[in-house]
N, C-alpha and C positions, 0 to 999 in steps of 0.2 A: 578311574570311579568316578569320585567329582568332575570330572571332564566330561566323561560318557554322559551325566544328566543333565551336565551341562547343554551339553549336543541335542539332546533327545526333547532340551527344554525349547531347542531354540528350530529347529526341526519343525514345520508344520506340521499338525498333525489331521485337524480336517478337510475334509476334502474342499471344501469352498476357500482356503485356505491356501488349500496346493494350489488349485486352480489357479486363483489369481498369481502366484507366482512366477505357476511356467507361464503362465499367459506375459506377465508381467519378462519374465526373460526372455520370449521367442519375440517379441516387439524389440525390446531392447536387441538382441540381436538380428532380426532384423531390420530395423530402422539403420543401424550402425553399418550391415553388409552394404545394404540399400543405396545409405551416404556417403558408404566409402565408395562405392563404384559414380557413385555420379558424380561426386567427387576430384575421383579419376580421369573420370571423362572432363568434366571439369576444367580441370588445370591443362589434358591434354591439348586441348581447343583452344583454352589460353596464349599456352605457348606457343603454340603454332602459331597465335593470330601477333603474341608478340614478333616473333621473328620476323615477319610477313612483314611489320610495319617497320623495323631494329633497320631490314635490307632496305625497303623503303629509302629510311632515312637516313642509313649509309651513303647510296645511291645520290641523295640530294646531296649529302658533304661532298662527295667528291667530283658531283659539279661544278658548287662552289668553290672546294680547292681547285679546281681545274681553271675554272673563268679570274681566279686570284695572281694562279701560276701565269699567266697570258696579258695577264698587265702589265703595262712599261711597272718601275719602279716608284715614279713617280706621279702613279697615276691611284694606287690601290690606295692612300690614305685617305685621296678624295671620294673614293668611291666608298670606303666606311664613313665617312661623313656625310653623303649623301644615303646612305643608305639608313643612319640612326634617323636625321631629319626627315625622311617619310613614314618614320616609324616601325622600322627595322626590318628585318624577314623572317625566315623559320629560325632561323641563328642567330647568336649572337657573335655579331664576329668583329676579332683585334689584331691588329699585326702587334708583335712585342722582341724587346726587345734578347727575351733569355726563356729558356722556357716556367710555365709557374709552377708550382709547389703544392697540390691539391691535399686536401684532405679528404681522405678518400675513406668511402661505403667499404665496411667489414664486407669478406668473400662472400658471395652468395653462390647456390649455384645458381639461378636468372640473372643474377650480374654478370658470371662468367661466362653464361650464354652468349648474355647480349653483346657484348667488351670482344669476344671472338671474332661470333658475325661481325659488325663492324672491321674490325681489322680484315680479313679474310676479303670482304668487299674494297674495303678504299686499297689496301693489298693489290686486286685484282684488275679494279681501276685503273690505277697510277705505279700500278710496275712495285717491287719489292725495294728497287733501290734509297726509300723517302725515310726517313728518324720520325714515327710516329706513335703518341705516347695517348691510350684513349683508359680514361677512369669516370667513373660518378663520383660527385657529389652532393651535399646538401647548402639549399640556397644561401643560409646563410652563413658558410663556413668560407662559400666561394671565393675562392681572389681572381681578378679580372686584371688586365693590364701590367700587372710587376704581381711581386709577392706582398706588397703593403696593401695594398687599392682591395676592400672585400666590395663582392656585389651591391652592398648596400648603402655604399659610398657614393655610387655615381646617378647620377641623373635617374630617375622611375623610368622618362618616358627612354630610353636608350634601352631597355631592356623589359619593356610592359608588356609588348607583346610575345616575345623568344620565351623569355625563363619563368615569371610573373605568375600567378596562380595562386593569388590569395582568395580565402583563409588557407590554400592547399600548400603542403610544404613538401611537392614530389623531389625525389631527386634528379638532378641534371648530369647528361652526359655531356662532357668532357673531352674533344677531339685536340690534341697539339703535334702541327708538323713543323717541319724543318725545310722553308722552304728555300734559305740559304743561310748562310755563316752569319749568326746575328740577328736572324727574321724568321719566326715563328709565326703560325696562322695558327689561331686559335678561334674553336669555335665551340658554341656552351649550344644545347638544345635540350629541350624535357622528350620525351619519348611519345608517341602521340597518341589519343586518349582511343580506346581506354583504358591503354598499359602504362600509364605512367608511375607506379609502383613496381617495383622490384618485389613485393611480398609473395607472397604464395597465398594463392588465391583458400582459401576460409571458407566455412559452412554459413552462407548469409543470412544475417539474424531469422527476417521474413521464412526463412526455411527452415529454421532450427524451430519453430514457433509453430507451422502448421503439424509439423513430427511432433510437438507434444501435445499438440490439443487433439492430433487421432492416437497418439497412445490413450491421451485420457480419457475419448470417448470408448474407446472398445474397453480399455477396464472398468468404466464403470457400465457400460452393455453387457457384459461379460461377469459381472457379478451381481446385476440383477439376474443375469437366467439361473447364472451355477445356486444363486440363494434361490429362487423362486425353486428351480428345481431339485435343493434339497434339503428343504424344511420338508418335505414325506421322508425322507429318509432318516435326520433328525425325529420326528415324530414314529417313524420305524424299530429306530436304536431304541429310543424310549420304553416302546408298549413293549419292544420281548426284554429288557430289562424288569420291565417290572410284572411282566406275564407270570412268572415267576413265585411275585405276591399277592398279584388277584389275577386271579384266572378267570375273574366273573366281570373285566371289564367294559367297558365296551367295544363292541367291533372297531376297526381301523378304517377312515375312508376312503375308499380305493383311486388317489388321484395321483395326475403325476405323469413323468413317461412312461411310459406299454409295460418297460421293464423294473417299474415300479411300483407301478397296479397291481402286478403279478405274484413277486415279491409279498403285499401286502395281501390278499387273494390267501396265498399260501398260510401266510400269518395267520388270518381269520378263521381259516380251516382247521389250521393246528389248533389252535385256542378254541374251536367247535369241538374237536375231538376226541381234546384234552377232558373238557369241560364234561362233555358225553361219560367217558372216559371211568373219572371219579362218582361223577352218578352212579353211575352198573355199582360200581366199587361198593359205596358205601349200603347199597342195599342191598347185597351180594351179602358185605360182614351184617347186619343189620335181617336181615332173611337167617344166616345161622347160626349168629344168637337166639335170635328166636329160636328154632329148629333144635338148637342142641340142649337148650334149655329144660324144655321139656322132656328127652330120654335120659339127663343128667339127675335131674329130680327122680323120678322115675326109680332107676336104680338101685338113688339112695332109700328109697324107700324098703323094694324089694330085699338092701343088703341089711336092713336093719331085719328083717324077717329069718335069716339064716341062724343057724345057732353054731353055728363055731365061730367061736371070737376070735380066732387068726386070723380066719376070712373075712369075718367083718372086719379088721383094721387094713389088710392089705385091701380089700375092695374101695372100703375110707379114703386109705390115701391115693389109689391111681384117681377115685373121682374128684380128688380134692386138688391134681396135678393138672388133670385136667379142664377142670372148672379155671387155675389158675391160667393155664395156656389160653384158655380162648379169653379169658379178661385181658392178657396180654396180647394178646393180636388186639381186639377191639381198644385197648390202650392207646397201642402202636398207631391203628390207624386215627386214633379221634386227638390226640397230641400230634399232628404232622398234618391237621387237618389246612388246607393252604385254601380255604375258602374264607378267612377271619379278617377283614376288615384292615387295611395300611393303614395307621395312625398315627402322628407324632408322639412322641415316647419320653419320657424323663426319665432315663436310667439310673441317672442319680437316685428317684427316690423310688425307681421299681430296687434297686440294690438295700435301701434304705427298709422296706417295706420286707424285703425278704431276708434283713439281717435280726428282722425282731422277730422272726420264728425261731432263731438262735437263739437268745437271748433266757440263759438258765438260769433264774436265781442273784440276775443282775451281771452276771459273768456271760460276755455273748464269746460264741464259738465262731463268730466271722469278723475280719477285719476290713474293711473298706480304706486301698489309701489311689488317691486323686480322684477326679470329677470327672464330668463325660462334659464339655465347651458349650453343648448346644443339643437341642432334642433331633432324636431319632427317628425315622419313619419308618416303620415296621410292624408287626402285628405282634399287639400287647399280652397277650394269652399265650402266647406263641413263646416268644421271648423268654415268659415268668417262669413259664414250665423250663425251659432250656436252660437257666441261669439256676431254678432250683434245683432241676437231676445235677447239675455240676457240680452244686455245693452241696446238697447229700449226700452225693459219692466222695467228696474229697471228706466232709467228714464223719462220715462212716468207718471211710478208712483210714482218715491219717489225720480224724482227732479235730481238730479244727482246721480253718481255711484263710485264707490273707486271696484280697481282690484287690488287684492292681490292675489302676482304670489309664488307660493311653487312649488321648485324642487327638485328632487333628494329624496322623501318622500323612503323607503324601507315599502311595507308590509309586514306580518305574509311569504308571499308566495316567500317572496325575490322577488320582481318585483318593477321597477322603476315608480312613477305616478307623474303626474303632477299634480297641484291641483292649481282650478283659482277658486279665492272666489269674486261675486259680490257683493258687499254690496249700497244697496239704504236707503235711509232718510224719506223713507215710514210710511205708518202706519202700516206694515206688512200683516199678513192674520189669519184668525180662523185656530186653530190647524186644526178640521175636513179637509180645502178647499186644505190645502197642497200635497196632492198628486190629487183629482177631480179636481184640477185647470189645470192639464196636458195634460185632455182629449180634444177632439178635439172638437172646437165651443162653448166651455163652456167658458164662461166669466162672472165675480163676480164683474166688474162696465159696466153699458152703457152708462154711460157718455163721455167717451173716444172712437174715435171708432178704430176699429181692427176685427178682426176673429177671436178670440181665435184659435188660429194653432201655435203661436209663442214658445211657452213653448213645446210643443208638439214635433216640428220639433226640435229642442234646443236636447231635452232629444233623441228623436230616433239618431239623429247625436252622442247623446255622448256613445248612445248604441252600432253604428256601428262601434265605435271606440275599443269596449272593454271598455267602463267605467260607467260615471252613471252623471248623475244630480238629486240633491236632493234642496227641500228648507226649509228654518229654518227662523224661528220668532230671531231673537238678544232681549235679556235681555235688552239691552238698545236702545232698539226701530229700525224700521226699518226690514227689509227685506234681507235674505242671501242665497244666494243660489251657489252651490256647485260644478262644474263641477271638477269631476277626468279622466284624461284619464290617463291611465297606457302607459307605454312604453312596446314593445315589439321587 
């Protein structure tokens, strides 16, 4: 249950938050998909370019190897010295007595592709009978001439044009071929620009900044648009909630999208019709009250002229019942009147004033536990009637009443609600009567005076405030009336 409530709190509830979250998710998915496709094409383009450059480099290496193979042994070293004195060539070339051991780079997809391509070209150009070793090493760990001499130990001019690219530190492709026993041709070179690195292509920083900037702009404009469009919806929701409390509130301005304007217009029309219906109802009950008083009074006078005492008593009882029914109907209309203005109500003070009415000879029949933490927006007279009716009912059938106030209770819809428990010490009610007792004029006991309208009026007032009133039998005895009043 706690996990479910936590999940409900984390889920966006407003239209604005849901639209923004969905937009953010759509932007992330779209940008990820586009960036992934773009990166795939970029990597393919770079890989094709790298393999083409590798083939060119391997062809040049094959030509260099063929050149040195064609030279007599005594001229090979002279040719190497001339190359170094002239500033080198595309390759750093040396003739070594043995194969040099390299601190090779870790295997990767691009490294293996380049090495295999170089081997294939060299074997194709030079034949498959040569002993050939190809690998990569970083400049700081690269040995030349022998296994003790590092690249950093030789004069910079010998390798500046072919291997040194300060401040960069790209990997160096080293090819070693055994020309004869005890004679190894050593070729070292950088991959051609812009393919000097073997790292996989990543999203460039400027592209990432562009994606972030584009997402921020879309997010901002969508936020402003949705907020602009949902403002009338929030106003409409607030008006719909307060409609039951204040039927005379001002009509809503018809603005926003066409759908919102249509709903707003429908709300305004409904409010006008309800107001007209209530006015007609009040005039009807007023006229009924006025029209019934005269014939009832006339009948009372005629009853007094009868000679039969038994008939006089029967007629008087019927007239009293009729008059009580008329007054009860008028009281029902009056006590559930929704024309009363909504105000901030101090429920604590209201309960204290109600308790004073049940203070008999210093002994109070009402006990209040708990306090409301802040004022409640409602109709003062209506709530006073509601609380008074519940207290009267509890004391009438249960001798005394205990009222427990609970405030700041959050329901699943995150709305705060004030709950008042009216607990008596009476016999309770049969389970099948807990709802039927709210019907007008229905009374379970006729031993006490009353009209059977009090609980129905109290529930109508609770409903008018967006709340509810329910009755419950307590396990230890007595009846409990639970009045819930949500804060809006």
